[in-house]
C-alpha positions as CSV (number, residue, x, y, z in Angstrom):
1,M,122.3,69.0,52.8
2,T,120.1,72.0,53.0
3,Y,118.1,73.0,49.9
4,R,117.0,76.5,49.2
5,P,113.3,77.1,49.3
6,H,112.9,77.6,45.6
7,I,114.7,74.2,44.9
8,K,112.3,72.5,47.3
9,R,109.3,74.1,45.5
10,L,110.7,72.8,42.2
11,L,111.1,69.3,43.6
12,I,107.5,69.4,44.7
13,L,106.3,70.7,41.3
14,F,108.3,68.5,39.0
15,V,108.8,65.3,41.1
16,I,106.4,64.8,44.0
17,I,103.2,66.1,42.4
18,P,103.6,64.0,39.2
19,L,104.4,60.9,41.2
20,L,101.3,61.5,43.4
21,S,99.2,62.0,40.3
22,L,100.4,58.8,38.8
23,A,99.8,56.9,42.0
24,A,96.3,58.3,42.2
25,M,95.6,57.5,38.5
26,A,96.9,53.9,39.0
27,A,94.7,53.5,42.1
28,W,91.6,54.8,40.2
29,Y,92.1,52.5,37.2
30,G,92.8,49.6,39.5
31,Y,89.5,50.2,41.2
32,T,87.8,50.6,37.8
33,I,89.1,47.2,36.7
34,H,88.1,45.6,40.0
35,Q,84.6,47.1,39.8
36,A,84.2,46.0,36.1
37,R,85.1,42.4,37.0
38,Q,82.4,42.4,39.6
39,Q,79.8,43.8,37.3
40,T,80.6,41.8,34.1
41,P,78.4,38.7,34.7
42,A,75.3,40.7,35.3
43,L,76.0,43.1,32.5
44,I,76.5,40.3,30.0
45,Q,73.3,38.6,31.1
46,Q,71.4,41.8,30.9
47,A,72.7,42.6,27.4
48,L,71.7,39.2,26.0
49,A,68.4,39.3,27.8
50,Q,67.4,42.3,25.6
51,Q,67.3,40.0,22.6
52,T,64.2,37.9,21.9
53,H,65.9,35.5,19.5
54,P,69.6,36.3,19.7
55,L,72.0,35.3,17.0
56,Q,74.7,32.9,17.9
57,A,78.3,32.9,16.7
58,Q,77.7,29.7,14.7
59,D,75.0,31.6,12.7
60,L,77.9,33.0,10.8
61,N,79.1,30.9,7.9
62,P,82.9,30.6,7.5
63,Q,83.0,33.2,4.7
64,Q,81.0,35.7,6.7
65,L,83.2,35.2,9.8
66,A,86.3,35.7,7.7
67,M,85.1,38.9,6.2
68,L,83.8,40.3,9.5
69,L,87.2,39.7,11.2
70,A,89.3,40.9,8.2
71,V,87.4,44.2,8.2
72,E,86.7,44.8,11.9
73,D,89.4,43.0,13.8
74,P,92.0,40.9,12.0
75,L,93.6,39.4,15.1
76,F,90.5,39.0,17.1
77,M,91.0,35.3,17.7
78,Q,94.6,35.8,18.8
79,H,94.7,39.1,20.7
80,K,93.9,39.8,24.4
81,G,91.2,42.4,23.8
82,V,93.3,45.1,22.2
83,D,95.5,45.4,19.1
84,F,97.6,48.5,18.5
85,Q,99.8,47.0,15.9
86,T,97.9,45.5,13.0
87,P,97.6,47.8,9.9
88,G,94.0,48.8,9.3
89,A,92.8,47.6,12.7
90,G,92.1,51.1,14.0
91,M,92.1,51.9,17.7
92,T,89.0,49.9,18.6
93,T,88.9,46.1,18.5
94,I,85.6,44.1,18.7
95,T,86.3,43.7,22.4
96,Q,86.8,47.4,22.9
97,G,83.6,48.1,20.9
98,L,81.6,45.9,23.2
99,V,83.0,47.6,26.2
100,K,81.8,50.9,24.8
101,Q,78.3,49.5,24.5
102,I,78.1,47.5,27.7
103,Y,80.0,49.5,30.3
104,F,79.1,53.1,29.2
105,P,75.3,53.2,29.5
106,A,75.3,57.0,29.6
107,G,77.2,57.2,26.4
108,F,80.9,57.1,25.4
109,Q,82.8,60.4,25.1
110,P,86.2,60.2,23.3
111,G,89.2,61.2,25.3
112,I,90.1,59.9,28.8
113,A,87.3,57.3,28.5
114,K,89.4,55.6,25.9
115,I,91.9,54.6,28.6
116,R,89.1,53.1,30.8
117,Q,87.6,51.3,27.7
118,T,90.9,49.8,26.8
119,L,91.8,48.6,30.3
120,I,88.4,46.9,30.7
121,A,88.7,45.3,27.3
122,R,92.2,44.0,28.1
123,Y,91.9,43.0,31.7
124,V,88.2,42.3,32.2
125,L,86.0,41.5,29.2
126,N,88.5,39.5,27.3
127,E,89.4,37.4,30.4
128,Q,85.9,36.8,31.5
129,V,84.0,36.4,28.2
130,S,84.9,33.8,25.5
131,K,85.6,34.9,21.9
132,A,82.4,33.0,20.8
133,Q,80.3,34.9,23.3
134,Q,81.9,38.2,22.3
135,L,80.9,37.5,18.7
136,Q,77.4,36.7,19.9
137,L,77.3,40.1,21.6
138,L,78.6,41.8,18.5
139,L,76.0,40.2,16.3
140,N,73.2,41.3,18.6
141,L,74.3,44.6,20.1
142,T,75.9,46.4,17.2
143,Y,74.3,49.7,16.3
144,F,73.2,50.1,12.6
145,G,72.0,53.7,12.6
146,H,68.6,55.1,12.7
147,E,65.9,54.4,10.2
148,N,62.5,56.2,10.2
149,G,63.4,57.7,13.6
150,K,64.1,54.3,15.2
151,S,67.4,52.8,16.3
152,V,68.5,49.6,14.4
153,Q,70.3,47.2,16.7
154,G,72.0,43.9,15.8
155,F,72.6,42.2,12.5
156,A,69.2,40.4,12.5
157,Q,67.3,43.7,12.7
158,A,69.6,45.3,10.2
159,A,69.0,42.5,7.7
160,Q,65.3,43.1,7.9
161,V,65.5,46.9,7.7
162,Y,68.1,47.2,4.9
163,F,67.5,44.1,2.9
164,H,64.0,42.9,4.0
165,K,65.4,39.5,4.8
166,D,66.0,37.2,7.7
167,F,69.7,37.1,8.7
168,A,70.0,33.5,7.5
169,A,68.8,34.5,4.0
170,L,71.5,37.2,3.5
171,S,74.0,36.6,0.7
172,D,77.7,37.0,1.7
173,D,77.8,40.3,-0.2
174,E,74.8,41.6,1.7
175,F,76.4,40.5,4.9
176,L,79.5,42.5,3.9
177,A,77.3,45.4,3.1
178,L,76.1,45.4,6.7
179,T,79.7,45.0,7.9
180,A,80.7,48.0,5.8
181,M,78.3,50.1,7.9
182,L,80.0,49.5,11.2
183,I,82.6,52.3,10.7
184,G,79.8,54.9,10.6
185,P,76.3,53.4,10.6
186,N,74.4,56.6,9.7
187,A,77.0,57.8,7.1
188,Y,77.4,54.4,5.3
189,K,73.9,53.2,4.7
190,P,73.3,50.8,1.8
191,G,72.4,52.8,-1.4
192,T,74.4,55.9,-0.5
193,A,77.5,57.0,-2.4
194,A,79.6,56.7,0.7
195,H,78.6,53.1,1.2
196,T,79.1,52.2,-2.5
197,E,82.7,53.5,-2.3
198,R,83.3,51.7,1.0
199,M,82.2,48.5,-0.6
200,R,84.5,49.0,-3.5
201,R,87.4,49.4,-1.2
202,L,86.4,46.5,1.0
203,H,86.2,44.2,-2.1
204,A,89.6,45.3,-3.2
205,Y,91.0,44.9,0.3
206,L,89.6,41.4,0.7
207,K,91.1,40.4,-2.7
208,G,94.5,41.7,-1.6
209,E,94.5,44.6,-4.0
210,L,94.5,47.2,-1.2
211,K,96.6,47.0,1.9
212,P,96.3,49.4,4.9
213,A,99.4,51.6,5.3
214,S,99.1,52.0,9.1
215,L,97.1,51.0,12.2
216,L,94.8,53.9,11.5
217,D,94.3,53.3,7.8
218,V,90.8,51.9,8.2
219,E,89.7,53.4,4.9
220,Y,92.6,51.8,3.0
221,S,93.5,55.2,1.6
222,G,97.2,55.1,2.3
223,K,97.0,57.0,5.6
224,Q,100.5,56.8,7.2
225,Q,99.7,57.9,10.7
226,G,97.2,59.7,12.9
227,S,97.3,63.1,14.5
228,R,99.9,63.9,17.1
229,A,97.3,63.4,19.8
230,E,96.2,60.0,18.4
231,E,99.8,58.8,18.1
232,M,100.5,59.8,21.7
233,L,97.4,58.1,22.9
234,I,98.3,54.9,21.0
235,K,101.7,54.9,22.7
236,L,100.1,55.3,26.1
237,L,97.6,52.5,25.5
238,R,100.3,50.2,24.3
239,L,102.3,50.9,27.4
240,L,99.3,50.1,29.6
241,T,98.2,46.9,27.9
242,D,101.5,45.2,26.8
């Protein structure tokens, strides 16, 4: 059967080019995952070596661990690096957050990088690094804003800067106050109105008085869904990681 020239052009435009683009994208992300797997042991060792006296996962008491996971990543112990289902979980698990810090040394720019971040979390970091070591990395690498022009990194340093205490001396509520900062470290510093309101909501949430309405309801304000772009991205990420 002979096709007219314009039909051939349409086939190229709407069938062949998209298929080639998908194949190229799959190849690129396959290479990205392979490369990340090769780099991960050295990157983890380097990240931990930056800490003089790193905290361990067991430095968290059971109540602190329960609060941290409830707020930051409710299904952390069960999921495979990503969670695009749990109400209030947001689009970034603890594992994805670590990927942002460890695999993006030049900085993380929202957008297409979210796909790479998610694939590495799902198929590399979660497979190669235990949950206990992921918690250790979280405790030591988490950014807690800037204070007096200097970056505050890790729960131990944050305890000193914001409460003038060693981490082990923090009360559970002070620990929760640091956890409350993670959504926006510079915007939610202890003593600010934003932090006080965040703490009020967290206390209500932990008591079961507030329930997130959707995946993206991280403020427990009843948010039903994200923007159209966010919802499309979530669908794509679910497809790539299920």
